[in-house]
Structure formats: structure tokens, C-alpha cells
DOSENU-542924 format. One record per residue: residue number from 1; x, y, z of N, C-alpha, C in turn. Coordinates in pm, whole numbers. Layout:
+-----+--------+--------+--------+--------+---------+--------+--------+--------+--------+
!   k !  neast ! nnorth !    nup ! caeast ! canorth !   caup !  ceast ! cnorth !    cup !
+-----+--------+--------+--------+--------+---------+--------+--------+--------+--------+
! NUM !      X !      Y !      Z !      X !       Y !      Z !      X !      Y !      Z !
...
+-----+--------+--------+--------+--------+---------+--------+--------+--------+--------+
end
This chain:
+-----+--------+--------+--------+--------+---------+--------+--------+--------+--------+
!   k !  neast ! nnorth !    nup ! caeast ! canorth !   caup !  ceast ! cnorth !    cup !
+-----+--------+--------+--------+--------+---------+--------+--------+--------+--------+
!   1 !  -4725 !  29534 !   9413 !  -4688 !   29640 !   9504 !  -4796 !  29745 !   9503 !
!   2 !  -4824 !  29801 !   9619 !  -4914 !   29915 !   9628 !  -4845 !  30024 !   9706 !
!   3 !  -4891 !  30144 !   9688 !  -4843 !   30254 !   9771 !  -4955 !  30288 !   9868 !
!   4 !  -4919 !  30309 !   9992 !  -5018 !   30341 !  10094 !  -5009 !  30490 !  10124 !
!   5 !  -5085 !  30567 !  10053 !  -5087 !   30710 !  10077 !  -5224 !  30765 !  10038 !
!   6 !  -5263 !  30874 !  10101 !  -5392 !   30934 !  10067 !  -5397 !  30977 !   9920 !
!   7 !  -5519 !  30982 !   9867 !  -5535 !   31021 !   9726 !  -5472 !  31155 !   9697 !
!   8 !  -5483 !  31253 !   9790 !  -5426 !   31384 !   9761 !  -5274 !  31377 !   9748 !
!   9 !  -5209 !  31284 !   9817 !  -5064 !   31268 !   9802 !  -5031 !  31208 !   9666 !
!  10 !  -5112 !  31110 !   9625 !  -5090 !   31050 !   9494 !  -5102 !  31155 !   9383 !
!  11 !  -5201 !  31242 !   9396 !  -5220 !   31344 !   9294 !  -5103 !  31442 !   9294 !
!  12 !  -5048 !  31473 !   9411 !  -4934 !   31565 !   9419 !  -4809 !  31502 !   9359 !
!  13 !  -4794 !  31372 !   9374 !  -4674 !   31304 !   9327 !  -4680 !  31268 !   9178 !
!  14 !  -4799 !  31263 !   9124 !  -4816 !   31220 !   8985 !  -4778 !  31334 !   8892 !
!  15 !  -4672 !  31314 !   8815 !  -4622 !   31420 !   8727 !  -4706 !  31434 !   8600 !
!  16 !  -4784 !  31332 !   8566 !  -4859 !   31336 !   8441 !  -4988 !  31416 !   8459 !
!  17 !  -5004 !  31517 !   8380 !  -5123 !   31602 !   8386 !  -5249 !  31524 !   8349 !
!  18 !  -5232 !  31417 !   8276 !  -5346 !   31338 !   8232 !  -5429 !  31289 !   8351 !
!  19 !  -5363 !  31247 !   8459 !  -5438 !   31199 !   8575 !  -5527 !  31309 !   8629 !
!  20 !  -5475 !  31429 !   8639 !  -5553 !   31540 !   8694 !  -5676 !  31570 !   8609 !
!  21 !  -5661 !  31564 !   8479 !  -5773 !   31591 !   8389 !  -5879 !  31482 !   8403 !
!  22 !  -5836 !  31358 !   8404 !  -5931 !   31247 !   8414 !  -5997 !  31245 !   8552 !
!  23 !  -5918 !  31266 !   8660 !  -5975 !   31268 !   8795 !  -6074 !  31382 !   8811 !
!  24 !  -6046 !  31496 !   8750 !  -6137 !   31609 !   8755 !  -6270 !  31574 !   8688 !
!  25 !  -6261 !  31508 !   8576 !  -6383 !   31466 !   8505 !  -6461 !  31365 !   8589 !
!  26 !  -6392 !  31276 !   8659 !  -6461 !   31179 !   8745 !  -6529 !  31249 !   8861 !
!  27 !  -6464 !  31351 !   8919 !  -6524 !   31425 !   9030 !  -6649 !  31502 !   8986 !
!  28 !  -6651 !  31540 !   8861 !  -6767 !   31612 !   8806 !  -6878 !  31517 !   8763 !
!  29 !  -6853 !  31386 !   8777 !  -6954 !   31287 !   8740 !  -6953 !  31250 !   8593 !
!  30 !  -6850 !  31292 !   8520 !  -6843 !   31262 !   8377 !  -6789 !  31123 !   8348 !
!  31 !  -6720 !  31064 !   8446 !  -6665 !   30929 !   8431 !  -6718 !  30845 !   8546 !
!  32 !  -6781 !  30734 !   8514 !  -6834 !   30645 !   8616 !  -6728 !  30543 !   8658 !
!  33 !  -6741 !  30493 !   8779 !  -6657 !   30385 !   8830 !  -6508 !  30417 !   8825 !
!  34 !  -6471 !  30539 !   8862 !  -6331 !   30577 !   8868 !  -6279 !  30540 !   9007 !
!  35 !  -6187 !  30447 !   9013 !  -6138 !   30395 !   9141 !  -6088 !  30506 !   9231 !
!  36 !  -6139 !  30506 !   9353 !  -6097 !   30603 !   9453 !  -6177 !  30732 !   9453 !
!  37 !  -6258 !  30753 !   9350 !  -6340 !   30875 !   9342 !  -6488 !  30836 !   9337 !
!  38 !  -6531 !  30776 !   9229 !  -6672 !   30736 !   9219 !  -6691 !  30586 !   9242 !
!  39 !  -6583 !  30516 !   9266 !  -6587 !   30373 !   9295 !  -6485 !  30348 !   9406 !
!  40 !  -6515 !  30259 !   9501 !  -6422 !   30241 !   9612 !  -6290 !  30177 !   9568 !
!  41 !  -6184 !  30215 !   9638 !  -6054 !   30152 !   9617 !  -6046 !  30030 !   9707 !
!  42 !  -6013 !  29918 !   9652 !  -6003 !   29795 !   9728 !  -5857 !  29749 !   9727 !
!  43 !  -5788 !  29774 !   9839 !  -5648 !   29733 !   9851 !  -5638 !  29582 !   9852 !
!  44 !  -5530 !  29528 !   9798 !  -5514 !   29383 !   9801 !  -5501 !  29332 !   9945 !
!  45 !  -5546 !  29210 !   9969 !  -5540 !   29153 !  10104 !  -5397 !  29128 !  10149 !
!  46 !  -5313 !  29081 !  10059 !  -5175 !   29049 !  10094 !  -5078 !  29102 !   9989 !
!  47 !  -5052 !  29232 !   9988 !  -4957 !   29286 !   9891 !  -4816 !  29237 !   9920 !
!  48 !  -4735 !  29225 !   9816 !  -4596 !   29185 !   9835 !  -4518 !  29293 !   9908 !
!  49 !  -4558 !  29417 !   9889 !  -4486 !   29529 !   9949 !  -4583 !  29645 !   9965 !
!  50 !  -4577 !  29710 !  10078 !  -4654 !   29832 !  10100 !  -4555 !  29942 !  10134 !
!  51 !  -4560 !  30051 !  10062 !  -4470 !   30163 !  10085 !  -4554 !  30285 !  10121 !
!  52 !  -4530 !  30340 !  10238 !  -4604 !   30455 !  10288 !  -4541 !  30583 !  10232 !
!  53 !  -4577 !  30616 !  10109 !  -4514 !   30729 !  10040 !  -4548 !  30864 !  10100 !
!  54 !  -4653 !  30871 !  10181 !  -4689 !   30998 !  10244 !  -4599 !  31030 !  10362 !
!  55 !  -4535 !  30927 !  10421 !  -4459 !   30948 !  10543 !  -4312 !  30909 !  10536 !
!  56 !  -4269 !  30850 !  10426 !  -4130 !   30808 !  10412 !  -4059 !  30891 !  10306 !
!  57 !  -3930 !  30918 !  10326 !  -3855 !   30990 !  10223 !  -3844 !  30907 !  10095 !
!  58 !  -3830 !  30975 !   9984 !  -3821 !   30909 !   9854 !  -3713 !  30801 !   9853 !
!  59 !  -3596 !  30831 !   9908 !  -3485 !   30736 !   9908 !  -3522 !  30607 !   9980 !
!  60 !  -3593 !  30617 !  10091 !  -3636 !   30499 !  10166 !  -3736 !  30418 !  10085 !
!  61 !  -3828 !  30484 !  10019 !  -3927 !   30415 !   9934 !  -3858 !  30338 !   9823 !
!  62 !  -3763 !  30402 !   9757 !  -3690 !   30337 !   9648 !  -3610 !  30219 !   9702 !
!  63 !  -3543 !  30237 !   9815 !  -3465 !   30129 !   9875 !  -3552 !  30007 !   9906 !
!  64 !  -3671 !  30030 !   9959 !  -3762 !   29920 !   9991 !  -3802 !  29844 !   9865 !
!  65 !  -3831 !  29918 !   9758 !  -3870 !   29856 !   9633 !  -3755 !  29776 !   9571 !
!  66 !  -3636 !  29835 !   9572 !  -3519 !   29766 !   9516 !  -3488 !  29640 !   9596 !
!  67 !  -3500 !  29648 !   9728 !  -3476 !   29530 !   9812 !  -3573 !  29417 !   9778 !
!  68 !  -3700 !  29449 !   9756 !  -3796 !   29347 !   9716 !  -3754 !  29282 !   9584 !
!  69 !  -3715 !  29363 !   9487 !  -3672 !   29309 !   9357 !  -3550 !  29220 !   9372 !
!  70 !  -3457 !  29257 !   9460 !  -3339 !   29172 !   9485 !  -3381 !  29040 !   9549 !
!  71 !  -3469 !  29047 !   9650 !  -3514 !   28924 !   9717 !  -3586 !  28830 !   9621 !
!  72 !  -3654 !  28885 !   9522 !  -3724 !   28805 !   9424 !  -3634 !  28756 !   9311 !
!  73 !  -3509 !  28801 !   9311 !  -3415 !   28761 !   9206 !  -3437 !  28831 !   9074 !
!  74 !  -3507 !  28942 !   9078 !  -3534 !   29017 !   8954 !  -3421 !  29112 !   8918 !
!  75 !  -3347 !  29157 !   9017 !  -3228 !   29239 !   8993 !  -3118 !  29189 !   9085 !
!  76 !  -2996 !  29218 !   9050 !  -2882 !   29174 !   9127 !  -2795 !  29293 !   9163 !
!  77 !  -2720 !  29278 !   9270 !  -2627 !   29383 !   9311 !  -2517 !  29391 !   9206 !
!  78 !  -2496 !  29508 !   9151 !  -2393 !   29525 !   9050 !  -2255 !  29525 !   9116 !
!  79 !  -2160 !  29465 !   9049 !  -2022 !   29469 !   9097 !  -1965 !  29607 !   9067 !
!  80 !  -1870 !  29652 !   9149 !  -1809 !   29783 !   9121 !  -1742 !  29781 !   8984 !
!  81 !  -1755 !  29890 !   8911 !  -1697 !   29899 !   8778 !  -1545 !  29905 !   8786 !
!  82 !  -1496 !  29983 !   8879 !  -1352 !   29996 !   8900 !  -1315 !  29937 !   9035 !
!  83 !  -1211 !  29860 !   9037 !  -1163 !   29807 !   9163 !  -1052 !  29896 !   9215 !
!  84 !  -1052 !  29920 !   9344 !   -948 !   30004 !   9403 !   -823 !  29927 !   9427 !
+-----+--------+--------+--------+--------+---------+--------+--------+--------+--------+
end
């Protein structure tokens, strides 16, 4: 799976401060071959799923991912805990 969104969106969504520190070092030339900054990003030719996180609501993104996992048999629809 890949997410199709601009790098600035990825940085905004990434909660880990570590990415910001490392990306900053790459922008300053301290880290070579950093994908998307000092080295080109090469998207896969045929991803199993592409989610446009810059333009879709979070709930839609999650639903698309869960549906893929269901189709692959990796997760199953849970039965209701309580029956009415």
C-alpha cells in the first residue's frame, strides 16, 4: 500500500518528531539519498491500494484500507457482541 499525497502533507500527518529531525538534516545535506528529498521517490508500478490522503477524509482512507484487508482475507467482519 502507498499513500498518494504531497510530501508536505505526509510531514503534517506524521506524529513522530523523529521524521522532522531526520528530514531537516536531509534538507541541509547532512543525509545522502533520503527518499523524496535528496533522492527521488519511485512509486510502485502496481500498488495494491492507493489512498489519496491529501484529498480524502480520514474515515474514507481507513475504510478503503480495511476493505482491502477484508478482500485479502486478513481480517474478517466481526459478529455483533450482543444480539438484539
